[in-house]
C-alpha positions, 0 to 999 in steps of 0.5 A: 147448115153444112159448112165446108171448112176446106172449100179448096179441098172440096173443089180439088177432090171434085176436079180430081174425081176423088169426091165420093158419091156420098159427099156429092150433095146438093150443098156440095154442088152449090159450093163447088159451083160458087168456087168456080164462079168466084175464080173464073167468072160465070162463063168459064165456070159453066164450061168447067162445071159441064166437064167436071160434073160429067167426069165425076158422074162417070167416076161414080158410075152414074150415067149421063143420060136423058134420065140421069146424071148431068143436067144442063138447065139446072147447072146453067141456072145455078151458075147464073144465080150463083154469080148474082148471089156472089155479086150481092155479098161483100167482095171483101168477105173470104170466099168460104164465108160467102159460100157459108152465107150462100148455103144458109140462103133460100137459094140453097133450098133443093126446090129453089129452081121450082120457083122459076120452072114448073117441075115438068119443064125442069125435069124434062129430058130436053132441059137435061140435055140443053138450056131451056128458059124458065116458064114461071118467073125470070131467073133472078135472085129478086124473084126467089121468095124468102131470099136473104142474101145480105 
């Protein structure tokens, strides 16, 4: 499991577009997303992440297009699940520990969203550009097989 010793530093480098492409991993996405949800709530986190991810992609030379870069459905789905996850763990626990717990959970699996979406639907250009509802299961942590949040 990847642990972010300095979560705030990771987020600061993300916001400043100083996070190298090699460090912009799936786990880094989740940690940055969780930090934003914890600090701003789901709606404001989503707005900030939309801008931040696109800007970071631009700084890496990754095009935000119908085939690459920013993905609206993945971002919005994870923000919703991250908010639910963060509400399910003790609020008195330091955020870095909650994020470590997140990264050890089933939600951190790269294929987690495929329990809710068919691959075709999730990877469509429509899903990349705009929000689309899941076609397999409602988007709730309780529907994530093997989920352990506590």
